[in-house]
N, C-alpha and C positions, 0 to 999 in steps of 0.2 A: 310873375310869381313873387310873393311877398318875401321880405327879408326873413331868414330864419326858419323857412318852411322846408322840409325834406320830402321829396317825392320819390326817393330811389336814386336821385341824382345828387350831386354836390350842391349845397346850399347856395341860393342866388340872393344877391343884395344889390340894392340901387344906391346905397350910401356907404361911406367909409365906415360908419358905425355898424352897420349891418355886416360888412365884410369882417370887422374885428370880432363880432359875436360869432361869425361862422368859423373864424380861425380859432377862437377859444374852444368852440364846441367840437370841431372836427379836424382842425389843422389845415383847413382849405375852405375856399369859397369862390364863387363866380361873381365877379363884379360887373354888373350891367350898367353902362354908361351911355349917355346920349352920344350920337355920332358927331365927331369934330373933325374938320379937315386938317387942322394942325396935328391931330393924332393919326387919323386914318391914312392920309396921303404918305407921310414918311414911312409908315409900317408897310404899305402896299408896295412903295418903291424899293423898300429893303428887301421884302420877299421876292420881288421880281428880279432884283439884281443878283440875290444868292441863287435863285433858280437857274439864271444864265451862267453863273459861276460853276455850279454843279453839273451842268450839262457839257462842260468842256472835257477833254481828253484827260486821263489820270496824269500823265507826265506834266501837262500844264498846271493842273491844280497843285501838284506837289511842289511847284516853284514857290508857292505861298505857304510854306510850312516852316515853322521856327519854334523849336522846343514845344511847349504846349500851347502856342498861339497859332492862329491862322488855321491852315487845312490839316485835317487828320482823319483816320479811318479807325474809330475806337474798336478795339478787339482785332484789328487787322482784317476786318470784313468789308468789302466794298459795298455790301448791302446797307451799311450805315456809315454815313459820312457827317463830318462836323467842321465848322469854321468858327473859331474862338475869336472874339473881339474884346480887347481891353484898351481904355484910353491911355495914350502914353503922355508922359509929362511934356508940356508945350516947349520947355527948353531943351529937350532931348530928342534925338531922332530915333523913330522906331526902328528896331533892328530887323524885323521881319518884312519881307517885300510883299506889298500889295500886288495883285496881278497886273501886269503891263497890259494884258488884253482888256481890262475893265478899269480904266483910269478913274471912273466915278465911284467904284465900289467903296473905297475908304470913306468918302464923304457921306454916301447913302447909309452905310453900315453905322457910322458914328452918329448920324441923325437918328436912326432907329434906336441906338443905345440911349441917346439922351431923352427920347420920348418915353421909352419904358422905364428908365431910371426915375423920371419925374412922377410917374404913376406909382412906382414902388415907394418913393420918398413920401408921397401923400398918404399912403397907408401906414408907413412907419410913423409919420407924425400923428396920425390917428391913434396909433398904439402908444403915444407919448415917448417915442424913441428918437426924437429929432437929434439929440446930442450924439447918438451913435452913427448918424449917417450925415454928418456935416458935409459941406461941398467937397467932392472928391478931388478938385484941383488942388486942395491943400493935404490930401491924404494919399500918398503913393507908397507903394511897397517896394523895397530894394530886392531886386531879383538876383539871386546867386546863380551865375552861369557856370561856375566851377572853374572858370579860366583865371580867376585871381585878379581880373581887371575891373574897370568901372562898369557897372551894368545899368541899363535904363530902369527908370521907375514907372510903375503902371498903377492904375486904379485898382482896388481890390475887386470891384464889381465887373461882371463880364455878361456880354450877349452871346449867345450860341445859336448859330444856324445849324439845324440837325436835319438831315434827310434820312428816310428809310425807303428802300426799294422794296415795296410791299410784295410785288410779284415773286421776289426771290426768297420770301420768308414763308414757310409753311403755315397754313391756316391753324389758327388757335394757338400759335406760338408767339410769345411775347417778343415784340419788336424791340423793347427795352424793359429789362427785368425790374422787379420791384426794388425801390431804394428811396433813401431820403437825400435831401441836398444840404450841403454844409453852410448855405447862405443864411442871411436874416430872413429874406423874402425872396421868392421866385415868382415872377410875372410871366404868364404864357398867353399871348393873344390867341383867342379861339376863333376858328373859322372852319369852313367845311373841308378845307384841305388837310387838317390835322385831327381828324376823328380818332378815337381809340385811347385817349388819355383817361385813366382811372385812378381814383384815390381810395385808399383803404379805410373803411369805417372801423376804427379802433374798438368800439364797444361791441358791434355785431360781428366783427371780422368779416365783413362782406365788402365787395368792391363796388364803388359808386361811380357811375359815368360822369364824364364832363361833356354834355352833349353840345355839339356846335350849334350856332344860332339858325333858326329857320331862315330860309332865303329871303323872306319878306320882312324880317325882324328889323326894326328900326334902331336898335341899339348895338353897341360894340361890346363884346364880352371878353373879360380877362380872367383867367384862372389865377388865383393868388394862393400860393403855398407857403406854409410856415416852414422854415428851415431849422437846422441844428443850432445855429447861432441864436435864433430867437428863443428857442427852448432853453438855451443856456443863460442868456441874458435875463430872462423872466423867471428863472428858477423853477421851470416846469409848468409855469401857467399855460404856456402854449406847447403843444406836442408837435414835433416835426412830422410833416405829411408823408406817409409812405405812398409812393405813386408808381405807376408803370404805364407803358404803352402796348396795347394789344392789337393784333391783327385779327379782325373779325371774319367769321365764315361768310361766304357769299351765297345769298339766297336768290338772287335774280340777276339778269344781264347787266342792269345799271350798276349794281354793286361790284360785279366782276369787272366792269370797265373801270370803275374807280380804283379797284385794287391793283390795276396795271400802272397806275400813276405813282409818282414819287411823293411820299408824305413830307411835307416841309414844316417845321415848327421853329419859332423864334423865342425860346425861353431866355428871360433875363434874370440873373441872379444878383440881387443887392446884397453886398457883403460889408462887413464893418472892418475897421482896422484891427489887426491882430492884437494890438495892445489892450483893447477893450474886452477880449476874451479871457477866460480862465487859462491857466498855465498849460493845461492839456490841450493840445491842438485838436480841432474839429476836422474830421475826415467824412467825406460822403460814405454812408453805411449802406452796403448792399444787403438786402433781406431776401433770402430765397423762400419762396412759398409755392 
């Protein structure tokens, strides 16, 4: 599909220029890239490792929880699980424990983090925002633990492994409600395991699907979403994408079988140093529709 052409789905583009045009027009675009082992393999390993993590018993998973990092169940519901990853300063020991049952999870997760960050930085550079996303080994945020002591520093950006137990969510009920991200850009690898992501077309007020790639497609697809920070830094040139995840109704046995599975997504949020943003802090805005 040519860049900038809409067919009821989010705009698809094969170049960073096309992605930028899609972001300006709709706040979102699908970036179609040639498959590359340096990108595909780390992301496949990352997804596989997090599937193994989420398959563990709840008490084991809770051992890898620290404040807003590591494992959590947003909203207190086991139907939705999340693992948050932020790179820690190399000179400081990360305070939250990686699961002892998966000694390679930290390496695998951080490799996935770096791959997705490099894609996000490529788009940010095309948007002429390179200065806002300088190497995060030099940009760390002091975290306030409330204990009054020395706290580790973390990169602002974050990788989230999110699961939705679709069989436990009623049909046609949103697995994740409509919202915007506080990030500069959000990058979501698209595959057949994370169908259901939609973006709101602001002009028509209709929802556009982000279709997973066909099984025989030779390209890798990534959803690129504009965030609140991008809207702020560009003074409204780009609008933060309103997006949600829906559980579709099942029309046949194959769909019903797929709905019994756990939906896994690996969204990466490229964030900027708070010093670059306006004095009013940006928070994710939930929009009920």
